[in-house]
N, C-alpha and C positions, 0 to 999 in steps of 0.2 A: 889488550890494547887500550881499552877504556881506563883501566887501572893506571897505566903509564901516563895517559893524558891528564888524569886528575893529579898525579904526583908532579908532573911538569907544571901545571897551573899553580899548584900549591907552592912550588919552589919559586916560580916567577913572582907570585904574590909576596912571598917573604922577602925576596930581593928588592921588590918595589918599596916595601915598607921600610927596609933598612936604608935604601937610598933616600927616601923622603924623611927619614927620622930626624936629621939635623934641623930641617925647616919646621917640622912639626914641633920638635922640642923648643925651638926658638919662639914659635907662635904661642905655645902654652906659657912659656916664661914671660913673654910680653903681656899676655892677657892677665896673668896672675899679678905681676908687679904693676900693671897699669891701673889696678884698682887701689893701689896704695899711694897716698900722697902725704906730704908734710904740711902741717898747719902752722902758720906763723902769726903770732899776735904781738904787736909792739905797742909800747906806751911811753909817752914822754913824761919826764919828771924833772925836778930841779937838779938831779944828779946825772941826767942824760937819758938816753933811750933804753928801756928795758925790753928785751925780746924773750918771748916764751915760745918754744917750739915743741910740737908733739906730732903724733901720727894721726892719720885719718883714712877712712875707707870710703870710696865713691860708690854711691847708689844712684841709679836713674829711675825716675818714675814720672809718668805723664809728661814726657818731654823735658823734664827739668833734671838737673844734676844736683845731688846733695852729698855732703861729706859728714860722716858721723865721726866724732872725736870725743875726747874727754872734756868735761866742762871746765876743769881747772886750767886747761890750755887757753881758753878764751876768756877766763874770768877777768883779766885786766882790761878787756875791751868794754866791760860794762860800765855805764855811767848812770848813777842814780840822781835824779833831779827831784828836789822837794819843792812843793808849792803849797801855799796856804789857800784853801778854798774860802773865798770871802763870804759866800752864802752860809756855809756850815761852820766856818772857823776852824776846820780840821786840816791837818797836814796831809797832803796827797803826795805819794811818791810815784814817779814814772821812771821806768828803766829804758834806757837807750843803749844801743850796741854800736860800736864802731866796727868797720869791716875788718875781716881777717884776710891774710894772704894764703892761697893754696899753691903749693909748689909741687910740680910733678916732673920727675926726671924723664927725659926722652932717651930711650934706648933702642938701638937698631943693631941687629946682628951681634948682640951681646956686648955692645960698646955704648957707653954714655955719649950721646951726641949733643946734649944741651938740656936746658930747663925751661919749663913753662910756668909763669907766675900769673895767677888769676885772683881777682878779688871775690870774696864771698861774704854774704850777710848772715848774721846769726839769726836763725829762725826761732830757736828756743834753746834753753840750757837748764838742766836740773841743778839742784844744789850739789856742791862737791861732796865727796865722801866725808871730809872733816865736818861738814855742816849736816851730815845725816842723809845726804841725797844719793842718787845713783851715779853722779858724775858723768853725765852724758850730754853732749851738745850736738845740734844738727845745724849745719850751715848750708845755705843755698848759693851755688856758684852762679855769678852773673852771666858768664859766657860758658855755661856747662857743656854746650855742644862741642867745645874744644877738647873735652875729656873723652877719650875713645872707648873706655871700658867701664863696666859696672859690675860690682859684686852682686851675687844673687842670693838673697837670704832663703833659708828653708821656709816652706809654707807653714803657716800656723798649725801647730799640732803634729807636724811631721818630725820624726827623730832620725838621727844617724845611728844605725846599728853597728855593732862590732863586726869588723870585716868588710863593711861597705866601702866601695871605692869612692874616694873623694879627692878633690883638688883642694889644697890648702893654700891660702894666701896670708902669710904672716907679714905684717908691715915691716919693711926694711928700715923704717924710721924709728919706731919704738913699739909699744905694746899692744896695739889693737890687732886682733886676730879674727879672720873670718874663715869659715869653712863653707865651700860651695860644692854642690853636687856636680859631677862631671856631666857636661852636655854634649 
């Protein structure tokens, strides 16, 4: 009797998991794609507006939302201002950054329902690969609380071993890829 009770509970558990599977699958999809955003940098010139688009991954830390992207995506937002220091007579350069747009697609039940555009400031950017740098930029989103999800980096020194179960979020905009452990 006890054996049949365990089998019945097992069957009911499997049926429950199968019935919940579409909503669980949808939640996993929304969480993985929710960390992927598009970064848009535009610049005015005498020939019109130039637009550079790339991908980014959302990370949240200490109540703030950041987007990691490639430095070459935001390179056109950089303004270098040169001044002459009257006391020393030397040229000083100051780098200012214009804001970038962060675009996230809103998806519900597998269907695109709209887009959310948010401004972000460039916190720092390394040199591009062509300049011998790492080609990484970090943007801070002004209204980051509107971004629902965050990627989770591996802790320092921790590695993913062969066969380890992971969720992968490859940006659907272009090349940034994050791997996060399943929680």
